[in-house]
Each structure stands twice: as structure tokens, then as C-alpha cells.
N, CA, C, O and the ligand as a Tripos MOL2 file, in Angstrom:
@<TRIPOS>MOLECULE
protein
  261   259    66     0     0
PROTEIN
NO_CHARGES

@<TRIPOS>ATOM
      1 N          21.3340  -13.4830  -32.5450 N.3       1 MET1
      2 CA         22.4990  -13.0250  -31.8700 C.3       1 MET1
      3 C          23.0410  -11.7890  -32.6140 C.2       1 MET1
      4 O          23.0860  -11.7400  -33.8430 O.2       1 MET1
      5 N          23.4560  -10.7780  -31.7920 N.am      2 ARG2
      6 CA         23.9730   -9.5660  -32.3300 C.3       2 ARG2
      7 C          25.3010   -9.2810  -31.7780 C.2       2 ARG2
      8 O          25.5390   -9.5900  -30.6110 O.2       2 ARG2
      9 N          26.1970   -8.7130  -32.5240 N.am      3 THR3
     10 CA         27.5120   -8.3240  -32.1340 C.3       3 THR3
     11 C          27.8150   -6.8730  -32.3360 C.2       3 THR3
     12 O          27.5780   -6.3130  -33.4060 O.2       3 THR3
     13 N          28.3590   -6.2470  -31.2690 N.am      4 ILE4
     14 CA         28.6760   -4.8720  -31.4450 C.3       4 ILE4
     15 C          30.2390   -4.6880  -31.0230 C.2       4 ILE4
     16 O          30.7910   -5.5010  -30.2820 O.2       4 ILE4
     17 N          30.8040   -3.7180  -31.4810 N.am      5 LYS5
     18 CA         32.2540   -3.3580  -31.0750 C.3       5 LYS5
     19 C          32.2480   -2.3300  -30.0000 C.2       5 LYS5
     20 O          31.6020   -1.2900  -30.1330 O.2       5 LYS5
     21 N          32.9500   -2.5920  -28.9380 N.am      6 ILE6
     22 CA         33.0810   -1.6250  -27.8320 C.3       6 ILE6
     23 C          34.4450   -1.0070  -27.8320 C.2       6 ILE6
     24 O          35.4100   -1.6950  -28.1660 O.2       6 ILE6
     25 N          34.5870    0.2190  -27.4870 N.am      7 ARG7
     26 CA         35.8570    0.9660  -27.4410 C.3       7 ARG7
     27 C          36.0750    1.2780  -25.8660 C.2       7 ARG7
     28 O          35.1340    1.5630  -25.1250 O.2       7 ARG7
     29 N          37.3250    1.1980  -25.4700 N.am      8 GLY8
     30 CA         37.7150    1.6210  -24.0790 C.3       8 GLY8
     31 C          37.9170    0.6490  -22.9900 C.2       8 GLY8
     32 O          38.2670    0.9850  -21.8590 O.2       8 GLY8
     33 N          37.6640   -0.6890  -23.3960 N.am      9 MET9
     34 CA         37.8320   -1.6970  -22.3560 C.3       9 MET9
     35 C          39.3590   -2.1300  -22.2430 C.2       9 MET9
     36 O          40.0680   -2.2540  -23.2410 O.2       9 MET9
     37 N          39.7630   -2.3290  -21.0670 N.am     10 SER10
     38 CA         41.1930   -2.6340  -20.8690 C.3      10 SER10
     39 C          41.3290   -3.7820  -19.8380 C.2      10 SER10
     40 O          42.4200   -4.3420  -19.7280 O.2      10 SER10
     41 N          40.4300   -4.1020  -19.1900 N.am     11 CYS11
     42 CA         40.5850   -5.2000  -18.1610 C.3      11 CYS11
     43 C          39.1910   -5.9160  -17.8060 C.2      11 CYS11
     44 O          38.1620   -5.5800  -18.3920 O.2      11 CYS11
     45 N          39.2030   -6.8570  -16.8790 N.am     12 ASN12
     46 CA         37.9770   -7.6010  -16.6060 C.3      12 ASN12
     47 C          36.9520   -6.7540  -15.8770 C.2      12 ASN12
     48 O          35.7500   -7.0200  -15.9030 O.2      12 ASN12
     49 N          37.5020   -5.6620  -15.1870 N.am     13 HIS13
     50 CA         36.4170   -4.7660  -14.6300 C.3      13 HIS13
     51 C          35.6290   -4.0800  -15.7960 C.2      13 HIS13
     52 O          34.4350   -3.8380  -15.6160 O.2      13 HIS13
     53 N          36.1470   -3.7980  -16.8170 N.am     14 CYS14
     54 CA         35.5630   -3.1390  -17.9060 C.3      14 CYS14
     55 C          34.5640   -4.1310  -18.5220 C.2      14 CYS14
     56 O          33.4430   -3.7950  -18.9040 O.2      14 CYS14
     57 N          35.0880   -5.4610  -18.5950 N.am     15 VAL15
     58 CA         34.1730   -6.5010  -19.1820 C.3      15 VAL15
     59 C          32.8830   -6.5160  -18.2420 C.2      15 VAL15
     60 O          31.7730   -6.4340  -18.7670 O.2      15 VAL15
     61 N          33.0050   -6.6120  -16.9830 N.am     16 MET16
     62 CA         31.9820   -6.6760  -16.0930 C.3      16 MET16
     63 C          31.0680   -5.5480  -16.1910 C.2      16 MET16
     64 O          29.8500   -5.7270  -16.2060 O.2      16 MET16
     65 N          31.6500   -4.2870  -16.2650 N.am     17 ALA17
     66 CA         30.9140   -3.0440  -16.3660 C.3      17 ALA17
     67 C          30.0240   -3.0680  -17.6060 C.2      17 ALA17
     68 O          28.8460   -2.7110  -17.5650 O.2      17 ALA17
     69 N          30.6440   -3.5110  -18.7280 N.am     18 VAL18
     70 CA         29.9430   -3.5240  -20.1640 C.3      18 VAL18
     71 C          28.8210   -4.5530  -20.1240 C.2      18 VAL18
     72 O          27.7190   -4.3470  -20.6310 O.2      18 VAL18
     73 N          29.1720   -5.7030  -19.4750 N.am     19 THR19
     74 CA         28.2170   -6.8480  -19.2740 C.3      19 THR19
     75 C          27.1040   -6.3730  -18.5980 C.2      19 THR19
     76 O          25.9910   -6.5760  -19.0840 O.2      19 THR19
     77 N          27.2420   -5.7050  -17.4380 N.am     20 ARG20
     78 CA         26.0200   -5.2460  -16.6390 C.3      20 ARG20
     79 C          25.2900   -4.1960  -17.3790 C.2      20 ARG20
     80 O          24.0600   -4.2060  -17.3290 O.2      20 ARG20
     81 N          25.9410   -3.2490  -18.0920 N.am     21 ALA21
     82 CA         25.3040   -2.2100  -18.7530 C.3      21 ALA21
     83 C          24.3290   -2.6720  -19.8870 C.2      21 ALA21
     84 O          23.2710   -2.0830  -20.1070 O.2      21 ALA21
     85 N          24.7560   -3.7700  -20.5940 N.am     22 LEU22
     86 CA         24.0440   -4.3200  -21.5130 C.3      22 LEU22
     87 C          22.9000   -5.2410  -21.0740 C.2      22 LEU22
     88 O          21.8350   -5.3510  -21.6810 O.2      22 LEU22
     89 N          23.2400   -5.8890  -19.9500 N.am     23 SER23
     90 CA         22.1880   -6.8900  -19.3000 C.3      23 SER23
     91 C          20.9670   -6.1020  -18.7610 C.2      23 SER23
     92 O          19.8610   -6.6420  -18.7810 O.2      23 SER23
     93 N          21.1110   -4.9550  -18.3210 N.am     24 GLU24
     94 CA         20.0250   -4.1810  -17.6840 C.3      24 GLU24
     95 C          19.1370   -3.6720  -18.6620 C.2      24 GLU24
     96 O          18.0610   -3.2110  -18.2810 O.2      24 GLU24
     97 N          19.4500   -3.6880  -19.9740 N.am     25 ILE25
     98 CA         18.5460   -3.1700  -21.0900 C.3      25 ILE25
     99 C          17.3920   -4.2630  -21.3070 C.2      25 ILE25
    100 O          17.6440   -5.4570  -21.4660 O.2      25 ILE25
    101 N          16.1640   -3.7500  -21.2980 N.am     26 GLU26
    102 CA         15.0670   -4.6780  -21.4190 C.3      26 GLU26
    103 C          15.1440   -5.3430  -22.8130 C.2      26 GLU26
    104 O          15.3520   -4.6470  -23.8080 O.2      26 GLU26
    105 N          14.9960   -6.5440  -22.8890 N.am     27 GLY27
    106 CA         15.0160   -7.2660  -24.1830 C.3      27 GLY27
    107 C          16.3530   -7.8910  -24.6400 C.2      27 GLY27
    108 O          16.4720   -8.5410  -25.6790 O.2      27 GLY27
    109 N          17.3500   -7.6320  -23.7600 N.am     28 ILE28
    110 CA         18.6640   -8.1900  -24.0030 C.3      28 ILE28
    111 C          19.0520   -9.1970  -23.0190 C.2      28 ILE28
    112 O          18.8940   -9.0360  -21.8090 O.2      28 ILE28
    113 N          19.5530  -10.2200  -23.5430 N.am     29 SER29
    114 CA         19.9520  -11.3500  -22.6200 C.3      29 SER29
    115 C          21.2250  -12.0580  -23.1600 C.2      29 SER29
    116 O          21.7050  -11.7650  -24.2550 O.2      29 SER29
    117 N          21.7350  -12.9780  -22.3590 N.am     30 ASN30
    118 CA         22.8290  -13.8130  -22.7260 C.3      30 ASN30
    119 C          24.0430  -12.9730  -23.2890 C.2      30 ASN30
    120 O          24.6110  -13.2320  -24.3500 O.2      30 ASN30
    121 N          24.3710  -11.9100  -22.4240 N.am     31 VAL31
    122 CA         25.4390  -11.0360  -22.8310 C.3      31 VAL31
    123 C          26.8480  -11.6680  -22.5930 C.2      31 VAL31
    124 O          27.1810  -12.1120  -21.4940 O.2      31 VAL31
    125 N          27.6420  -11.6780  -23.6830 N.am     32 LYS32
    126 CA         28.9460  -12.1500  -23.5130 C.3      32 LYS32
    127 C          29.9890  -11.0400  -24.1300 C.2      32 LYS32
    128 O          29.8440  -10.6230  -25.2790 O.2      32 LYS32
    129 N          30.9340  -10.6480  -23.3670 N.am     33 VAL33
    130 CA         31.9320   -9.6330  -23.7370 C.3      33 VAL33
    131 C          33.2160  -10.2200  -23.8980 C.2      33 VAL33
    132 O          33.7330  -10.8650  -22.9850 O.2      33 VAL33
    133 N          33.8190  -10.0240  -25.1010 N.am     34 ASP34
    134 CA         35.1520  -10.4760  -25.4580 C.3      34 ASP34
    135 C          36.1770   -9.3630  -25.4400 C.2      34 ASP34
    136 O          36.2110   -8.5160  -26.3330 O.2      34 ASP34
    137 N          36.9900   -9.3710  -24.4390 N.am     35 LEU35
    138 CA         37.9140   -8.1890  -24.2290 C.3      35 LEU35
    139 C          38.9750   -8.2140  -25.3730 C.2      35 LEU35
    140 O          39.3100   -7.1500  -25.8940 O.2      35 LEU35
    141 N          39.4830   -9.3380  -25.7560 N.am     36 LYS36
    142 CA         40.4900   -9.3570  -26.8190 C.3      36 LYS36
    143 C          40.0380   -8.7460  -28.0990 C.2      36 LYS36
    144 O          40.7610   -7.9950  -28.7530 O.2      36 LYS36
    145 N          38.8170   -9.0850  -28.4480 N.am     37 ASN37
    146 CA         38.2610   -8.6410  -29.7360 C.3      37 ASN37
    147 C          37.4670   -7.3730  -29.6010 C.2      37 ASN37
    148 O          36.9280   -6.8480  -30.5760 O.2      37 ASN37
    149 N          37.3960   -6.8550  -28.3070 N.am     38 ASN38
    150 CA         36.5450   -5.6510  -28.1610 C.3      38 ASN38
    151 C          35.1730   -5.7340  -28.6690 C.2      38 ASN38
    152 O          34.6170   -4.8400  -29.3080 O.2      38 ASN38
    153 N          34.6510   -6.8910  -28.3360 N.am     39 GLU39
    154 CA         33.2480   -7.2270  -28.8880 C.3      39 GLU39
    155 C          32.1880   -7.5790  -27.7520 C.2      39 GLU39
    156 O          32.5860   -8.0790  -26.6990 O.2      39 GLU39
    157 N          31.0500   -7.3590  -27.9340 N.am     40 ALA40
    158 CA         29.9040   -7.8110  -27.0480 C.3      40 ALA40
    159 C          28.8940   -8.4380  -27.9390 C.2      40 ALA40
    160 O          28.5270   -7.8320  -28.9460 O.2      40 ALA40
    161 N          28.3980   -9.6630  -27.6250 N.am     41 THR41
    162 CA         27.4880  -10.2860  -28.3340 C.3      41 THR41
    163 C          26.2310  -10.5930  -27.2110 C.2      41 THR41
    164 O          26.4130  -10.8070  -26.0130 O.2      41 THR41
    165 N          25.1780  -10.5660  -27.7690 N.am     42 PHE42
    166 CA         23.9420  -10.7300  -26.8770 C.3      42 PHE42
    167 C          22.6940  -11.2150  -27.7570 C.2      42 PHE42
    168 O          22.7240  -11.1080  -28.9830 O.2      42 PHE42
    169 N          21.7130  -11.6960  -27.1490 N.am     43 ASP43
    170 CA         20.4640  -12.0900  -27.8100 C.3      43 ASP43
    171 C          19.4210  -10.9830  -27.5790 C.2      43 ASP43
    172 O          19.3720  -10.3310  -26.5360 O.2      43 ASP43
    173 N          18.6700  -10.8330  -28.5230 N.am     44 GLU44
    174 CA         17.5920   -9.8560  -28.3730 C.3      44 GLU44
    175 C          16.2770  -10.5370  -28.4990 C.2      44 GLU44
    176 O          16.0140  -11.1890  -29.5090 O.2      44 GLU44
    177 N          15.4210  -10.4060  -27.4870 N.am     45 GLU45
    178 CA         14.0720  -10.9020  -27.4230 C.3      45 GLU45
    179 C          13.1460  -10.1750  -28.3080 C.2      45 GLU45
    180 O          12.1480  -10.7250  -28.7730 O.2      45 GLU45
    181 N          13.4660   -8.9090  -28.5580 N.am     46 LYS46
    182 CA         12.8680   -7.9410  -29.4940 C.3      46 LYS46
    183 C          13.8690   -7.0240  -29.9380 C.2      46 LYS46
    184 O          14.8340   -6.8190  -29.2020 O.2      46 LYS46
    185 N          13.7680   -6.4000  -31.1260 N.am     47 PRO47
    186 CA         14.8430   -5.5110  -31.6280 C.3      47 PRO47
    187 C          15.0290   -4.3390  -30.6480 C.2      47 PRO47
    188 O          14.0650   -3.6940  -30.2350 O.2      47 PRO47
    189 N          16.3390   -4.0760  -30.2800 N.am     48 VAL48
    190 CA         16.6170   -3.0760  -29.4180 C.3      48 VAL48
    191 C          17.2640   -1.9210  -30.0410 C.2      48 VAL48
    192 O          18.2950   -2.0890  -30.6930 O.2      48 VAL48
    193 N          16.7110   -0.6850  -29.8840 N.am     49 ASN49
    194 CA         17.2670    0.4490  -30.3730 C.3      49 ASN49
    195 C          18.7400    0.6800  -30.1110 C.2      49 ASN49
    196 O          19.1790    0.5840  -28.9640 O.2      49 ASN49
    197 N          19.5550    0.9960  -31.1900 N.am     50 MET50
    198 CA         20.8860    1.0870  -31.1470 C.3      50 MET50
    199 C          21.3000    2.3600  -30.2360 C.2      50 MET50
    200 O          22.3410    2.3820  -29.5800 O.2      50 MET50
    201 N          20.4240    3.3480  -30.2720 N.am     51 THR51
    202 CA         20.7350    4.6540  -29.5480 C.3      51 THR51
    203 C          20.5630    4.2760  -28.0560 C.2      51 THR51
    204 O          21.3030    4.8110  -27.2300 O.2      51 THR51
    205 N          19.6680    3.4230  -27.6860 N.am     52 LEU52
    206 CA         19.5780    3.0400  -26.2720 C.3      52 LEU52
    207 C          20.7590    2.2270  -25.7910 C.2      52 LEU52
    208 O          21.2170    2.3850  -24.6590 O.2      52 LEU52
    209 N          21.2760    1.3090  -26.7030 N.am     53 ILE53
    210 CA         22.4040    0.5090  -26.3800 C.3      53 ILE53
    211 C          23.5640    1.4110  -26.2230 C.2      53 ILE53
    212 O          24.3070    1.2430  -25.2560 O.2      53 ILE53
    213 N          23.7910    2.3400  -27.0700 N.am     54 ARG54
    214 CA         24.8650    3.3290  -27.0610 C.3      54 ARG54
    215 C          24.8580    4.1860  -25.7360 C.2      54 ARG54
    216 O          25.8970    4.4320  -25.1220 O.2      54 ARG54
    217 N          23.7480    4.5760  -25.3850 N.am     55 LYS55
    218 CA         23.3720    5.3870  -24.1260 C.3      55 LYS55
    219 C          23.8530    4.5960  -22.9050 C.2      55 LYS55
    220 O          24.4970    5.1540  -22.0170 O.2      55 LYS55
    221 N          23.5590    3.3830  -22.8660 N.am     56 HIS56
    222 CA         23.9040    2.4980  -21.7280 C.3      56 HIS56
    223 C          25.4630    2.2260  -21.6860 C.2      56 HIS56
    224 O          26.0630    2.2620  -20.6110 O.2      56 HIS56
    225 N          26.0220    1.9880  -22.7250 N.am     57 ILE57
    226 CA         27.4200    1.7640  -22.8970 C.3      57 ILE57
    227 C          28.1590    3.0360  -22.3410 C.2      57 ILE57
    228 O          29.0340    2.9870  -21.4770 O.2      57 ILE57
    229 N          27.7370    4.0820  -22.8950 N.am     58 GLU58
    230 CA         28.4130    5.3790  -22.5730 C.3      58 GLU58
    231 C          28.2440    5.7640  -21.1160 C.2      58 GLU58
    232 O          29.1930    6.3070  -20.5510 O.2      58 GLU58
    233 N          27.0930    5.5230  -20.4480 N.am     59 LYS59
    234 CA         26.9090    5.7580  -19.1610 C.3      59 LYS59
    235 C          27.8220    5.0180  -18.2720 C.2      59 LYS59
    236 O          28.2160    5.4890  -17.2050 O.2      59 LYS59
    237 N          28.1740    3.7890  -18.7440 N.am     60 ALA60
    238 CA         29.2320    2.9470  -18.0260 C.3      60 ALA60
    239 C          30.5720    3.4290  -18.2250 C.2      60 ALA60
    240 O          31.4930    3.0180  -17.5190 O.2      60 ALA60
    241 N          30.7500    4.3170  -19.1870 N.am     61 GLY61
    242 CA         32.1320    4.9290  -19.4760 C.3      61 GLY61
    243 C          32.9120    4.3130  -20.6410 C.2      61 GLY61
    244 O          34.1320    4.4430  -20.7400 O.2      61 GLY61
    245 N          32.1490    3.6270  -21.5320 N.am     62 TYR62
    246 CA         32.7310    3.1310  -22.7340 C.3      62 TYR62
    247 C          32.0730    3.7540  -24.0510 C.2      62 TYR62
    248 O          31.3480    4.7490  -24.0450 O.2      62 TYR62
    249 N          32.4230    3.0450  -25.1410 N.am     63 GLU63
    250 CA         31.9330    3.6420  -26.4000 C.3      63 GLU63
    251 C          31.5800    2.5600  -27.3280 C.2      63 GLU63
    252 O          32.2810    1.5530  -27.4200 O.2      63 GLU63
    253 N          30.5220    2.7380  -28.0130 N.am     64 VAL64
    254 CA         30.1820    1.7410  -29.1430 C.3      64 VAL64
    255 C          30.9100    2.1960  -30.3630 C.2      64 VAL64
    256 O          30.7040    3.3040  -30.8580 O.2      64 VAL64
    257 N          31.7830    1.3160  -30.8570 N.am     65 ALA65
    258 CA         32.6030    1.7150  -32.0110 C.3      65 ALA65
    259 C          31.7860    1.6360  -33.3800 C.2      65 ALA65
    260 O          32.3300    1.9390  -34.4420 O.2      65 ALA65
    261 CU         39.0880   -2.0840  -16.8930 Cu       66 CU66
@<TRIPOS>BOND
     1     1     2 1
     2     2     3 1
     3     3     4 2
     4     3     5 am
     5     5     6 1
     6     6     7 1
     7     7     8 2
     8     7     9 am
     9     9    10 1
    10    10    11 1
    11    11    12 2
    12    11    13 am
    13    13    14 1
    14    14    15 1
    15    15    16 2
    16    15    17 am
    17    17    18 1
    18    18    19 1
    19    19    20 2
    20    19    21 am
    21    21    22 1
    22    22    23 1
    23    23    24 2
    24    23    25 am
    25    25    26 1
    26    26    27 1
    27    27    28 2
    28    27    29 am
    29    29    30 1
    30    30    31 1
    31    31    32 2
    32    31    33 am
    33    33    34 1
    34    34    35 1
    35    35    36 2
    36    35    37 am
    37    37    38 1
    38    38    39 1
    39    39    40 2
    40    39    41 am
    41    41    42 1
    42    42    43 1
    43    43    44 2
    44    43    45 am
    45    45    46 1
    46    46    47 1
    47    47    48 2
    48    47    49 am
    49    49    50 1
    50    50    51 1
    51    51    52 2
    52    51    53 am
    53    53    54 1
    54    54    55 1
    55    55    56 2
    56    55    57 am
    57    57    58 1
    58    58    59 1
    59    59    60 2
    60    59    61 am
    61    61    62 1
    62    62    63 1
    63    63    64 2
    64    63    65 am
    65    65    66 1
    66    66    67 1
    67    67    68 2
    68    67    69 am
    69    69    70 1
    70    70    71 1
    71    71    72 2
    72    71    73 am
    73    73    74 1
    74    74    75 1
    75    75    76 2
    76    75    77 am
    77    77    78 1
    78    78    79 1
    79    79    80 2
    80    79    81 am
    81    81    82 1
    82    82    83 1
    83    83    84 2
    84    83    85 am
    85    85    86 1
    86    86    87 1
    87    87    88 2
    88    87    89 am
    89    89    90 1
    90    90    91 1
    91    91    92 2
    92    91    93 am
    93    93    94 1
    94    94    95 1
    95    95    96 2
    96    95    97 am
    97    97    98 1
    98    98    99 1
    99    99   100 2
   100    99   101 am
   101   101   102 1
   102   102   103 1
   103   103   104 2
   104   103   105 am
   105   105   106 1
   106   106   107 1
   107   107   108 2
   108   107   109 am
   109   109   110 1
   110   110   111 1
   111   111   112 2
   112   111   113 am
   113   113   114 1
   114   114   115 1
   115   115   116 2
   116   115   117 am
   117   117   118 1
   118   118   119 1
   119   119   120 2
   120   119   121 am
   121   121   122 1
   122   122   123 1
   123   123   124 2
   124   123   125 am
   125   125   126 1
   126   126   127 1
   127   127   128 2
   128   127   129 am
   129   129   130 1
   130   130   131 1
   131   131   132 2
   132   131   133 am
   133   133   134 1
   134   134   135 1
   135   135   136 2
   136   135   137 am
   137   137   138 1
   138   138   139 1
   139   139   140 2
   140   139   141 am
   141   141   142 1
   142   142   143 1
   143   143   144 2
   144   143   145 am
   145   145   146 1
   146   146   147 1
   147   147   148 2
   148   147   149 am
   149   149   150 1
   150   150   151 1
   151   151   152 2
   152   151   153 am
   153   153   154 1
   154   154   155 1
   155   155   156 2
   156   155   157 am
   157   157   158 1
   158   158   159 1
   159   159   160 2
   160   159   161 am
   161   161   162 1
   162   162   163 1
   163   163   164 2
   164   163   165 am
   165   165   166 1
   166   166   167 1
   167   167   168 2
   168   167   169 am
   169   169   170 1
   170   170   171 1
   171   171   172 2
   172   171   173 am
   173   173   174 1
   174   174   175 1
   175   175   176 2
   176   175   177 am
   177   177   178 1
   178   178   179 1
   179   179   180 2
   180   179   181 am
   181   181   182 1
   182   182   183 1
   183   183   184 2
   184   183   185 am
   185   185   186 1
   186   186   187 1
   187   187   188 2
   188   187   189 am
   189   189   190 1
   190   190   191 1
   191   191   192 2
   192   191   193 am
   193   193   194 1
   194   194   195 1
   195   195   196 2
   196   195   197 am
   197   197   198 1
   198   198   199 1
   199   199   200 2
   200   199   201 am
   201   201   202 1
   202   202   203 1
   203   203   204 2
   204   203   205 am
   205   205   206 1
   206   206   207 1
   207   207   208 2
   208   207   209 am
   209   209   210 1
   210   210   211 1
   211   211   212 2
   212   211   213 am
   213   213   214 1
   214   214   215 1
   215   215   216 2
   216   215   217 am
   217   217   218 1
   218   218   219 1
   219   219   220 2
   220   219   221 am
   221   221   222 1
   222   222   223 1
   223   223   224 2
   224   223   225 am
   225   225   226 1
   226   226   227 1
   227   227   228 2
   228   227   229 am
   229   229   230 1
   230   230   231 1
   231   231   232 2
   232   231   233 am
   233   233   234 1
   234   234   235 1
   235   235   236 2
   236   235   237 am
   237   237   238 1
   238   238   239 1
   239   239   240 2
   240   239   241 am
   241   241   242 1
   242   242   243 1
   243   243   244 2
   244   243   245 am
   245   245   246 1
   246   246   247 1
   247   247   248 2
   248   247   249 am
   249   249   250 1
   250   250   251 1
   251   251   252 2
   252   251   253 am
   253   253   254 1
   254   254   255 1
   255   255   256 2
   256   255   257 am
   257   257   258 1
   258   258   259 1
   259   259   260 2
@<TRIPOS>SUBSTRUCTURE
     1 MET1         2 RESIDUE 1 A MET
     2 ARG2         6 RESIDUE 1 A ARG
     3 THR3        10 RESIDUE 1 A THR
     4 ILE4        14 RESIDUE 1 A ILE
     5 LYS5        18 RESIDUE 1 A LYS
     6 ILE6        22 RESIDUE 1 A ILE
     7 ARG7        26 RESIDUE 1 A ARG
     8 GLY8        30 RESIDUE 1 A GLY
     9 MET9        34 RESIDUE 1 A MET
    10 SER10       38 RESIDUE 1 A SER
    11 CYS11       42 RESIDUE 1 A CYS
    12 ASN12       46 RESIDUE 1 A ASN
    13 HIS13       50 RESIDUE 1 A HIS
    14 CYS14       54 RESIDUE 1 A CYS
    15 VAL15       58 RESIDUE 1 A VAL
    16 MET16       62 RESIDUE 1 A MET
    17 ALA17       66 RESIDUE 1 A ALA
    18 VAL18       70 RESIDUE 1 A VAL
    19 THR19       74 RESIDUE 1 A THR
    20 ARG20       78 RESIDUE 1 A ARG
    21 ALA21       82 RESIDUE 1 A ALA
    22 LEU22       86 RESIDUE 1 A LEU
    23 SER23       90 RESIDUE 1 A SER
    24 GLU24       94 RESIDUE 1 A GLU
    25 ILE25       98 RESIDUE 1 A ILE
    26 GLU26      102 RESIDUE 1 A GLU
    27 GLY27      106 RESIDUE 1 A GLY
    28 ILE28      110 RESIDUE 1 A ILE
    29 SER29      114 RESIDUE 1 A SER
    30 ASN30      118 RESIDUE 1 A ASN
    31 VAL31      122 RESIDUE 1 A VAL
    32 LYS32      126 RESIDUE 1 A LYS
    33 VAL33      130 RESIDUE 1 A VAL
    34 ASP34      134 RESIDUE 1 A ASP
    35 LEU35      138 RESIDUE 1 A LEU
    36 LYS36      142 RESIDUE 1 A LYS
    37 ASN37      146 RESIDUE 1 A ASN
    38 ASN38      150 RESIDUE 1 A ASN
    39 GLU39      154 RESIDUE 1 A GLU
    40 ALA40      158 RESIDUE 1 A ALA
    41 THR41      162 RESIDUE 1 A THR
    42 PHE42      166 RESIDUE 1 A PHE
    43 ASP43      170 RESIDUE 1 A ASP
    44 GLU44      174 RESIDUE 1 A GLU
    45 GLU45      178 RESIDUE 1 A GLU
    46 LYS46      182 RESIDUE 1 A LYS
    47 PRO47      186 RESIDUE 1 A PRO
    48 VAL48      190 RESIDUE 1 A VAL
    49 ASN49      194 RESIDUE 1 A ASN
    50 MET50      198 RESIDUE 1 A MET
    51 THR51      202 RESIDUE 1 A THR
    52 LEU52      206 RESIDUE 1 A LEU
    53 ILE53      210 RESIDUE 1 A ILE
    54 ARG54      214 RESIDUE 1 A ARG
    55 LYS55      218 RESIDUE 1 A LYS
    56 HIS56      222 RESIDUE 1 A HIS
    57 ILE57      226 RESIDUE 1 A ILE
    58 GLU58      230 RESIDUE 1 A GLU
    59 LYS59      234 RESIDUE 1 A LYS
    60 ALA60      238 RESIDUE 1 A ALA
    61 GLY61      242 RESIDUE 1 A GLY
    62 TYR62      246 RESIDUE 1 A TYR
    63 GLU63      250 RESIDUE 1 A GLU
    64 VAL64      254 RESIDUE 1 A VAL
    65 ALA65      258 RESIDUE 1 A ALA
    66 CU66       261 GROUP 0 **** ****
């Protein structure tokens, strides 16, 4: 399990958008986003490049802290 900090989330729509953005990355599963703590946790079936994660989050309109 891996945890990352997300910047820019303010409501449940944001949670859904970030969840979707992470879930669509190959190798990532079981995504859980915690709005209060600005965190996302997920399982990796294989190590996923942080740049790729960052790109997906930014495309959704958020930022990896
Ligand atoms: Cu929102």
C-alpha cells in the first residue's frame, strides 16, 4: 500500500475525480481518497512511476503535494 498527499481537493466531487484519475493508471488498484487528510492510498501490482501518477492527478485538476 502506498500513500500520497493531494493538494486542491475541497469536496466529494474532487474525491471522485482523484479516485478515477488514480484508478485508470495501469497497475494501481484499491484506491481510497481521504478528503480530510488530503491523502490517497492505493495498492500497486507493480511499482508505478511517480511522474505518471503526478501527470494523471494534474490532468484531473489537482496536485501531488
Ligand atoms: Cu470538489
